[in-house]
PQR file of N, CA, C, O and H, with PARSE charges and radii, in Angstrom:
ATOM      1  N   MET A   1    -224.186 -60.364   2.088 -0.4000 1.5000
ATOM      2  CA  MET A   1    -224.444 -61.923   2.270 -0.0000 2.0000
ATOM      3  C   MET A   1    -225.431 -62.625   3.151  0.5500 1.7000
ATOM      4  O   MET A   1    -226.155 -63.560   2.808 -0.5500 1.4000
ATOM      5  N   TYR A   2    -225.379 -62.139   4.164 -0.4000 1.5000
ATOM      6  CA  TYR A   2    -226.200 -62.428   5.553 -0.0000 2.0000
ATOM      7  C   TYR A   2    -227.816 -61.814   5.201  0.5500 1.7000
ATOM      8  O   TYR A   2    -228.875 -62.246   5.657 -0.5500 1.4000
ATOM      9  H   TYR A   2    -224.791 -61.379   4.443  0.4000 1.0000
ATOM     10  N   ALA A   3    -227.651 -60.889   4.426 -0.4000 1.5000
ATOM     11  CA  ALA A   3    -229.574 -60.643   4.229 -0.0000 2.0000
ATOM     12  C   ALA A   3    -229.694 -61.300   3.234  0.5500 1.7000
ATOM     13  O   ALA A   3    -230.854 -61.704   3.146 -0.5500 1.4000
ATOM     14  H   ALA A   3    -226.791 -60.538   4.056  0.4000 1.0000
ATOM     15  N   TRP A   4    -228.837 -61.739   2.112 -0.4000 1.5000
ATOM     16  CA  TRP A   4    -229.078 -62.812   0.552 -0.0000 2.0000
ATOM     17  C   TRP A   4    -229.624 -63.715   1.716  0.5500 1.7000
ATOM     18  O   TRP A   4    -230.824 -63.599   1.968 -0.5500 1.4000
ATOM     19  H   TRP A   4    -227.895 -61.411   2.183  0.4000 1.0000
ATOM     20  N   ILE A   5    -228.750 -64.753   2.581 -0.4000 1.5000
ATOM     21  CA  ILE A   5    -229.129 -66.027   3.221 -0.0000 2.0000
ATOM     22  C   ILE A   5    -230.043 -65.811   3.978  0.5500 1.7000
ATOM     23  O   ILE A   5    -230.696 -66.854   3.989 -0.5500 1.4000
ATOM     24  H   ILE A   5    -227.776 -64.846   2.377  0.4000 1.0000
ATOM     25  N   TRP A   6    -230.781 -64.662   5.020 -0.4000 1.5000
ATOM     26  CA  TRP A   6    -231.794 -64.419   5.588 -0.0000 2.0000
ATOM     27  C   TRP A   6    -233.294 -64.765   4.774  0.5500 1.7000
ATOM     28  O   TRP A   6    -234.275 -65.378   5.195 -0.5500 1.4000
ATOM     29  H   TRP A   6    -230.250 -63.814   5.011  0.4000 1.0000
ATOM     30  N   ARG A   7    -232.995 -63.968   3.143 -0.4000 1.5000
ATOM     31  CA  ARG A   7    -234.033 -64.165   2.646 -0.0000 2.0000
ATOM     32  C   ARG A   7    -234.186 -65.544   1.913  0.5500 1.7000
ATOM     33  O   ARG A   7    -235.252 -66.132   1.734 -0.5500 1.4000
ATOM     34  H   ARG A   7    -232.198 -63.470   2.801  0.4000 1.0000
ATOM     35  N   LYS A   8    -233.243 -65.858   1.615 -0.4000 1.5000
ATOM     36  CA  LYS A   8    -233.685 -67.333   1.151 -0.0000 2.0000
ATOM     37  C   LYS A   8    -233.980 -68.279   1.734  0.5500 1.7000
ATOM     38  O   LYS A   8    -234.457 -69.281   1.200 -0.5500 1.4000
ATOM     39  H   LYS A   8    -232.377 -65.380   1.760  0.4000 1.0000
ATOM     40  N   LEU A   9    -233.680 -68.105   3.360 -0.4000 1.5000
ATOM     41  CA  LEU A   9    -234.292 -68.852   4.162 -0.0000 2.0000
ATOM     42  C   LEU A   9    -235.805 -69.512   4.914  0.5500 1.7000
ATOM     43  O   LEU A   9    -236.295 -69.138   5.979 -0.5500 1.4000
ATOM     44  H   LEU A   9    -233.293 -67.292   3.794  0.4000 1.0000
ATOM     45  N   PRO A  10    -236.279 -70.485   4.078 -0.5600 1.5000
ATOM     46  CA  PRO A  10    -237.779 -70.737   4.315  0.2800 2.0000
ATOM     47  C   PRO A  10    -238.522 -70.361   5.708  0.5500 1.7000
ATOM     48  O   PRO A  10    -237.859 -70.366   6.745 -0.5500 1.4000
ATOM     49  N   PHE A  11    -239.757 -70.070   5.724 -0.4000 1.5000
ATOM     50  CA  PHE A  11    -240.557 -70.359   6.790 -0.0000 2.0000
ATOM     51  C   PHE A  11    -240.975 -69.334   7.777  0.5500 1.7000
ATOM     52  O   PHE A  11    -241.185 -69.696   8.934 -0.5500 1.4000
ATOM     53  H   PHE A  11    -240.295 -70.066   4.882  0.4000 1.0000
ATOM     54  N   GLY A  12    -241.128 -67.975   7.405 -0.4000 1.5000
ATOM     55  CA  GLY A  12    -240.535 -67.000   8.441 -0.0000 2.0000
ATOM     56  C   GLY A  12    -239.908 -66.607   9.193  0.5500 1.7000
ATOM     57  O   GLY A  12    -238.781 -66.323   8.788 -0.5500 1.4000
ATOM     58  H   GLY A  12    -240.957 -67.681   6.464  0.4000 1.0000
ATOM     59  N   VAL A  13    -240.134 -66.391  10.407 -0.4000 1.5000
ATOM     60  CA  VAL A  13    -239.037 -65.897  11.543 -0.0000 2.0000
ATOM     61  C   VAL A  13    -238.404 -67.013  12.418  0.5500 1.7000
ATOM     62  O   VAL A  13    -237.332 -67.158  13.005 -0.5500 1.4000
ATOM     63  H   VAL A  13    -241.050 -66.622  10.737  0.4000 1.0000
ATOM     64  N   PRO A  14    -239.621 -67.788  12.234 -0.5600 1.5000
ATOM     65  CA  PRO A  14    -239.153 -69.177  13.566  0.2800 2.0000
ATOM     66  C   PRO A  14    -238.003 -69.995  12.620  0.5500 1.7000
ATOM     67  O   PRO A  14    -236.877 -70.469  12.772 -0.5500 1.4000
ATOM     68  N   GLY A  15    -239.002 -69.855  11.558 -0.4000 1.5000
ATOM     69  CA  GLY A  15    -238.140 -71.009  10.255 -0.0000 2.0000
ATOM     70  C   GLY A  15    -236.706 -70.592   9.950  0.5500 1.7000
ATOM     71  O   GLY A  15    -235.819 -71.417   9.729 -0.5500 1.4000
ATOM     72  H   GLY A  15    -239.917 -69.470  11.433  0.4000 1.0000
ATOM     73  N   LYS A  16    -236.491 -69.053   9.950 -0.4000 1.5000
ATOM     74  CA  LYS A  16    -235.387 -68.300   9.180 -0.0000 2.0000
ATOM     75  C   LYS A  16    -234.412 -68.784  10.715  0.5500 1.7000
ATOM     76  O   LYS A  16    -233.298 -69.278  10.542 -0.5500 1.4000
ATOM     77  H   LYS A  16    -237.211 -68.383  10.130  0.4000 1.0000
ATOM     78  N   LEU A  17    -234.872 -68.617  11.933 -0.4000 1.5000
ATOM     79  CA  LEU A  17    -234.279 -68.939  13.124 -0.0000 2.0000
ATOM     80  C   LEU A  17    -233.342 -70.216  13.325  0.5500 1.7000
ATOM     81  O   LEU A  17    -232.146 -70.152  13.609 -0.5500 1.4000
ATOM     82  H   LEU A  17    -235.777 -68.216  12.073  0.4000 1.0000
ATOM     83  N   ALA A  18    -234.016 -71.287  13.147 -0.4000 1.5000
ATOM     84  CA  ALA A  18    -233.776 -72.316  13.236 -0.0000 2.0000
ATOM     85  C   ALA A  18    -232.998 -72.670  12.167  0.5500 1.7000
ATOM     86  O   ALA A  18    -232.114 -73.442  12.536 -0.5500 1.4000
ATOM     87  H   ALA A  18    -234.987 -71.339  12.915  0.4000 1.0000
ATOM     88  N   GLY A  19    -232.949 -72.368  10.698 -0.4000 1.5000
ATOM     89  CA  GLY A  19    -232.493 -72.464   9.637 -0.0000 2.0000
ATOM     90  C   GLY A  19    -230.964 -71.829   9.989  0.5500 1.7000
ATOM     91  O   GLY A  19    -229.900 -72.339   9.637 -0.5500 1.4000
ATOM     92  H   GLY A  19    -233.668 -71.740  10.398  0.4000 1.0000
ATOM     93  N   SER A  20    -231.081 -70.921  10.563 -0.4000 1.5000
ATOM     94  CA  SER A  20    -229.576 -69.805  10.990 -0.0000 2.0000
ATOM     95  C   SER A  20    -228.992 -70.928  11.586  0.5500 1.7000
ATOM     96  O   SER A  20    -228.155 -71.568  10.950 -0.5500 1.4000
ATOM     97  H   SER A  20    -231.945 -70.506  10.849  0.4000 1.0000
ATOM     98  N   LEU A  21    -229.421 -71.363  13.089 -0.4000 1.5000
ATOM     99  CA  LEU A  21    -228.532 -71.801  13.977 -0.0000 2.0000
ATOM    100  C   LEU A  21    -228.564 -73.590  13.101  0.5500 1.7000
ATOM    101  O   LEU A  21    -227.543 -74.272  13.189 -0.5500 1.4000
ATOM    102  H   LEU A  21    -230.101 -70.843  13.606  0.4000 1.0000
ATOM    103  N   LEU A  22    -229.353 -73.946  12.606 -0.4000 1.5000
ATOM    104  CA  LEU A  22    -228.161 -75.313  11.538 -0.0000 2.0000
ATOM    105  C   LEU A  22    -227.300 -74.815  10.616  0.5500 1.7000
ATOM    106  O   LEU A  22    -226.159 -75.238  10.805 -0.5500 1.4000
ATOM    107  H   LEU A  22    -230.183 -73.392  12.534  0.4000 1.0000
ATOM    108  N   LEU A  23    -227.403 -74.087   9.698 -0.4000 1.5000
ATOM    109  CA  LEU A  23    -226.002 -73.175   9.390 -0.0000 2.0000
ATOM    110  C   LEU A  23    -225.114 -72.911  10.041  0.5500 1.7000
ATOM    111  O   LEU A  23    -223.969 -73.119   9.641 -0.5500 1.4000
ATOM    112  H   LEU A  23    -228.330 -73.744   9.545  0.4000 1.0000
ATOM    113  N   LEU A  24    -225.309 -72.502  10.950 -0.4000 1.5000
ATOM    114  CA  LEU A  24    -224.143 -72.499  11.739 -0.0000 2.0000
ATOM    115  C   LEU A  24    -223.486 -73.455  12.356  0.5500 1.7000
ATOM    116  O   LEU A  24    -222.260 -73.562  12.354 -0.5500 1.4000
ATOM    117  H   LEU A  24    -226.240 -72.333  11.275  0.4000 1.0000
ATOM    118  N   ALA A  25    -224.439 -74.359  13.038 -0.4000 1.5000
ATOM    119  CA  ALA A  25    -223.804 -75.759  13.471 -0.0000 2.0000
ATOM    120  C   ALA A  25    -222.984 -76.418  12.664  0.5500 1.7000
ATOM    121  O   ALA A  25    -221.875 -76.874  12.939 -0.5500 1.4000
ATOM    122  H   ALA A  25    -225.435 -74.273  13.040  0.4000 1.0000
ATOM    123  N   GLY A  26    -223.746 -76.465  11.335 -0.4000 1.5000
ATOM    124  CA  GLY A  26    -223.163 -77.268  10.245 -0.0000 2.0000
ATOM    125  C   GLY A  26    -221.724 -76.617  10.105  0.5500 1.7000
ATOM    126  O   GLY A  26    -220.774 -77.390  10.226 -0.5500 1.4000
ATOM    127  H   GLY A  26    -224.647 -76.094  11.111  0.4000 1.0000
ATOM    128  N   ILE A  27    -221.454 -75.243   9.857 -0.4000 1.5000
ATOM    129  CA  ILE A  27    -220.007 -74.751   9.706 -0.0000 2.0000
ATOM    130  C   ILE A  27    -219.728 -75.049  10.606  0.5500 1.7000
ATOM    131  O   ILE A  27    -219.184 -76.127  10.368 -0.5500 1.4000
ATOM    132  H   ILE A  27    -222.226 -74.615   9.758  0.4000 1.0000
ATOM    133  N   ALA A  28    -219.671 -74.874  11.723 -0.4000 1.5000
ATOM    134  CA  ALA A  28    -218.791 -74.991  12.960 -0.0000 2.0000
ATOM    135  C   ALA A  28    -218.406 -76.869  13.146  0.5500 1.7000
ATOM    136  O   ALA A  28    -217.313 -77.326  13.478 -0.5500 1.4000
ATOM    137  H   ALA A  28    -220.112 -73.998  11.917  0.4000 1.0000
ATOM    138  N   ALA A  29    -219.622 -77.647  12.828 -0.4000 1.5000
ATOM    139  CA  ALA A  29    -219.159 -78.859  12.406 -0.0000 2.0000
ATOM    140  C   ALA A  29    -217.964 -79.414  12.099  0.5500 1.7000
ATOM    141  O   ALA A  29    -217.116 -80.040  12.734 -0.5500 1.4000
ATOM    142  H   ALA A  29    -220.511 -77.276  12.558  0.4000 1.0000
ATOM    143  N   LEU A  30    -218.152 -78.855  10.411 -0.4000 1.5000
ATOM    144  CA  LEU A  30    -217.405 -78.565   9.420 -0.0000 2.0000
ATOM    145  C   LEU A  30    -215.696 -78.235   9.817  0.5500 1.7000
ATOM    146  O   LEU A  30    -214.683 -78.846   9.475 -0.5500 1.4000
ATOM    147  H   LEU A  30    -218.842 -78.347   9.895  0.4000 1.0000
ATOM    148  N   LEU A  31    -215.816 -77.383  10.417 -0.4000 1.5000
ATOM    149  CA  LEU A  31    -214.253 -76.451  10.673 -0.0000 2.0000
ATOM    150  C   LEU A  31    -213.643 -77.356  12.128  0.5500 1.7000
ATOM    151  O   LEU A  31    -212.443 -77.443  12.391 -0.5500 1.4000
ATOM    152  H   LEU A  31    -216.638 -76.887  10.695  0.4000 1.0000
ATOM    153  N   TRP A  32    -214.530 -77.853  12.795 -0.4000 1.5000
ATOM    154  CA  TRP A  32    -214.026 -78.284  13.758 -0.0000 2.0000
ATOM    155  C   TRP A  32    -213.407 -80.138  13.666  0.5500 1.7000
ATOM    156  O   TRP A  32    -212.529 -80.628  14.377 -0.5500 1.4000
ATOM    157  H   TRP A  32    -215.505 -77.782  12.582  0.4000 1.0000
ATOM    158  N   TRP A  33    -214.270 -80.901  12.474 -0.4000 1.5000
ATOM    159  CA  TRP A  33    -213.990 -82.133  11.871 -0.0000 2.0000
ATOM    160  C   TRP A  33    -213.075 -82.140  10.815  0.5500 1.7000
ATOM    161  O   TRP A  33    -212.227 -83.031  10.855 -0.5500 1.4000
ATOM    162  H   TRP A  33    -214.983 -80.504  11.896  0.4000 1.0000
ATOM    163  N   VAL A  34    -213.041 -81.145   9.626 -0.4000 1.5000
ATOM    164  CA  VAL A  34    -212.430 -81.244   8.683 -0.0000 2.0000
ATOM    165  C   VAL A  34    -211.291 -80.694   8.199  0.5500 1.7000
ATOM    166  O   VAL A  34    -210.355 -81.260   7.634 -0.5500 1.4000
ATOM    167  H   VAL A  34    -213.730 -80.421   9.594  0.4000 1.0000
ATOM    168  N   VAL A  35    -211.501 -79.071   8.571 -0.4000 1.5000
ATOM    169  CA  VAL A  35    -210.336 -77.870   8.672 -0.0000 2.0000
ATOM    170  C   VAL A  35    -209.363 -78.183   9.901  0.5500 1.7000
ATOM    171  O   VAL A  35    -208.294 -78.774   9.748 -0.5500 1.4000
ATOM    172  H   VAL A  35    -212.261 -78.611   9.030  0.4000 1.0000
ATOM    173  N   PHE A  36    -209.791 -77.773  11.015 -0.4000 1.5000
ATOM    174  CA  PHE A  36    -209.126 -77.919  11.584 -0.0000 2.0000
ATOM    175  C   PHE A  36    -207.864 -78.790  11.640  0.5500 1.7000
ATOM    176  O   PHE A  36    -206.719 -78.338  11.632 -0.5500 1.4000
ATOM    177  H   PHE A  36    -210.660 -77.293  11.139  0.4000 1.0000
ATOM    178  N   PRO A  37    -208.284 -80.439  11.714 -0.5600 1.5000
ATOM    179  CA  PRO A  37    -207.364 -81.224  11.721  0.2800 2.0000
ATOM    180  C   PRO A  37    -206.458 -81.400  10.259  0.5500 1.7000
ATOM    181  O   PRO A  37    -205.410 -82.041  10.335 -0.5500 1.4000
ATOM    182  N   ALA A  38    -206.770 -80.971   9.266 -0.4000 1.5000
ATOM    183  CA  ALA A  38    -206.262 -80.927   8.384 -0.0000 2.0000
ATOM    184  C   ALA A  38    -205.041 -79.476   7.999  0.5500 1.7000
ATOM    185  O   ALA A  38    -204.086 -79.515   7.223 -0.5500 1.4000
ATOM    186  H   ALA A  38    -207.621 -80.450   9.203  0.4000 1.0000
ATOM    187  N   VAL A  39    -205.455 -78.449   8.742 -0.4000 1.5000
ATOM    188  CA  VAL A  39    -204.423 -77.537   9.059 -0.0000 2.0000
ATOM    189  C   VAL A  39    -203.507 -77.866  10.303  0.5500 1.7000
ATOM    190  O   VAL A  39    -202.462 -77.237  10.467 -0.5500 1.4000
ATOM    191  H   VAL A  39    -206.231 -78.417   9.372  0.4000 1.0000
ATOM    192  N   ASP A  40    -203.911 -78.869  11.191 -0.4000 1.5000
ATOM    193  CA  ASP A  40    -203.236 -78.928  12.333 -0.0000 2.0000
ATOM    194  C   ASP A  40    -201.648 -79.133  12.363  0.5500 1.7000
ATOM    195  O   ASP A  40    -200.865 -78.511  13.081 -0.5500 1.4000
ATOM    196  H   ASP A  40    -204.760 -79.380  11.058  0.4000 1.0000
ATOM    197  N   PRO A  41    -201.326 -80.153  11.416 -0.5600 1.5000
ATOM    198  CA  PRO A  41    -199.928 -80.228  11.127  0.2800 2.0000
ATOM    199  C   PRO A  41    -199.239 -78.861  10.399  0.5500 1.7000
ATOM    200  O   PRO A  41    -198.014 -78.757  10.461 -0.5500 1.4000
ATOM    201  N   LEU A  42    -199.760 -78.166   9.942 -0.4000 1.5000
ATOM    202  CA  LEU A  42    -198.848 -77.016   9.480 -0.0000 2.0000
ATOM    203  C   LEU A  42    -198.832 -76.546  10.233  0.5500 1.7000
ATOM    204  O   LEU A  42    -198.061 -75.645   9.904 -0.5500 1.4000
ATOM    205  H   LEU A  42    -200.755 -78.250   9.891  0.4000 1.0000
ATOM    206  N   LEU A  43    -199.194 -76.283  11.538 -0.4000 1.5000
ATOM    207  CA  LEU A  43    -199.130 -74.746  12.515 -0.0000 2.0000
ATOM    208  C   LEU A  43    -197.786 -74.861  13.094  0.5500 1.7000
ATOM    209  O   LEU A  43    -197.212 -75.937  13.263 -0.5500 1.4000
ATOM    210  H   LEU A  43    -199.820 -77.015  11.805  0.4000 1.0000
ATOM    211  N   PRO A  44    -197.238 -73.543  13.434 -0.5600 1.5000
ATOM    212  CA  PRO A  44    -195.847 -73.630  13.577  0.2800 2.0000
ATOM    213  C   PRO A  44    -195.432 -74.221  15.628  0.5500 1.7000
ATOM    214  O   PRO A  44    -194.456 -74.660  16.235 -0.5500 1.4000
ATOM    215  N   MET A  45    -196.548 -73.934  15.883 -0.4000 1.5000
ATOM    216  CA  MET A  45    -196.261 -74.387  17.613 -0.0000 2.0000
ATOM    217  C   MET A  45    -196.564 -75.771  17.821  0.5500 1.7000
ATOM    218  O   MET A  45    -196.644 -76.101  19.005 -0.5500 1.4000
ATOM    219  H   MET A  45    -197.342 -73.578  15.390  0.4000 1.0000
ATOM    220  N   ASN A  46    -196.768 -76.739  16.887 -0.4000 1.5000
ATOM    221  CA  ASN A  46    -197.098 -77.967  16.940 -0.0000 2.0000
ATOM    222  C   ASN A  46    -195.970 -79.150  16.991  0.5500 1.7000
ATOM    223  O   ASN A  46    -196.249 -80.323  16.741 -0.5500 1.4000
ATOM    224  H   ASN A  46    -196.703 -76.471  15.925  0.4000 1.0000
ATOM    225  N   ASP A  47    -194.983 -78.808  17.257 -0.4000 1.5000
ATOM    226  CA  ASP A  47    -193.501 -79.495  16.989 -0.0000 2.0000
ATOM    227  C   ASP A  47    -193.255 -80.445  18.084  0.5500 1.7000
ATOM    228  O   ASP A  47    -192.332 -81.258  18.059 -0.5500 1.4000
ATOM    229  H   ASP A  47    -194.757 -77.856  17.460  0.4000 1.0000
ATOM    230  N   GLY A  48    -194.061 -80.332  18.999 -0.4000 1.5000
ATOM    231  CA  GLY A  48    -193.997 -81.063  20.568 -0.0000 2.0000
ATOM    232  C   GLY A  48    -193.395 -80.759  21.479  0.5500 1.7000
ATOM    233  O   GLY A  48    -193.716 -81.244  22.564 -0.5500 1.4000
ATOM    234  H   GLY A  48    -194.811 -79.672  19.019  0.4000 1.0000
ATOM    235  N   GLN A  49    -192.404 -79.935  21.402 -0.4000 1.5000
ATOM    236  CA  GLN A  49    -191.620 -79.204  22.350 -0.0000 2.0000
ATOM    237  C   GLN A  49    -192.308 -77.955  23.348  0.5500 1.7000
ATOM    238  O   GLN A  49    -193.312 -77.315  23.035 -0.5500 1.4000
ATOM    239  H   GLN A  49    -192.143 -79.542  20.520  0.4000 1.0000
ATOM    240  N   ILE A  50    -191.562 -77.783  24.545 -0.4000 1.5000
ATOM    241  CA  ILE A  50    -192.168 -76.660  25.148 -0.0000 2.0000
ATOM    242  C   ILE A  50    -190.806 -75.969  25.519  0.5500 1.7000
ATOM    243  O   ILE A  50    -189.984 -76.693  26.080 -0.5500 1.4000
ATOM    244  H   ILE A  50    -190.747 -78.302  24.799  0.4000 1.0000
ATOM    245  N   THR A  51    -190.504 -74.824  25.307 -0.4000 1.5000
ATOM    246  CA  THR A  51    -189.486 -73.931  25.351 -0.0000 2.0000
ATOM    247  C   THR A  51    -190.137 -72.845  26.192  0.5500 1.7000
ATOM    248  O   THR A  51    -191.330 -72.544  26.151 -0.5500 1.4000
ATOM    249  H   THR A  51    -191.172 -74.236  24.851  0.4000 1.0000
ATOM    250  N   GLU A  52    -189.121 -72.247  27.028 -0.4000 1.5000
ATOM    251  CA  GLU A  52    -189.211 -71.059  27.521 -0.0000 2.0000
ATOM    252  C   GLU A  52    -188.200 -69.765  26.992  0.5500 1.7000
ATOM    253  O   GLU A  52    -188.318 -68.645  27.489 -0.5500 1.4000
ATOM    254  H   GLU A  52    -188.152 -72.492  27.061  0.4000 1.0000
TER
END
């Protein structure tokens, strides 16, 4: 899969590196602002109580 993405990115090695970083940043942003907040209420350690 990574080889396929690398082959599809344009503009030689510099463009491939920049495109890879943009893809990585986009995926991280999607996870940070969409996926993690949606999953947060479902996590078992999110009941608000601290026990020992």
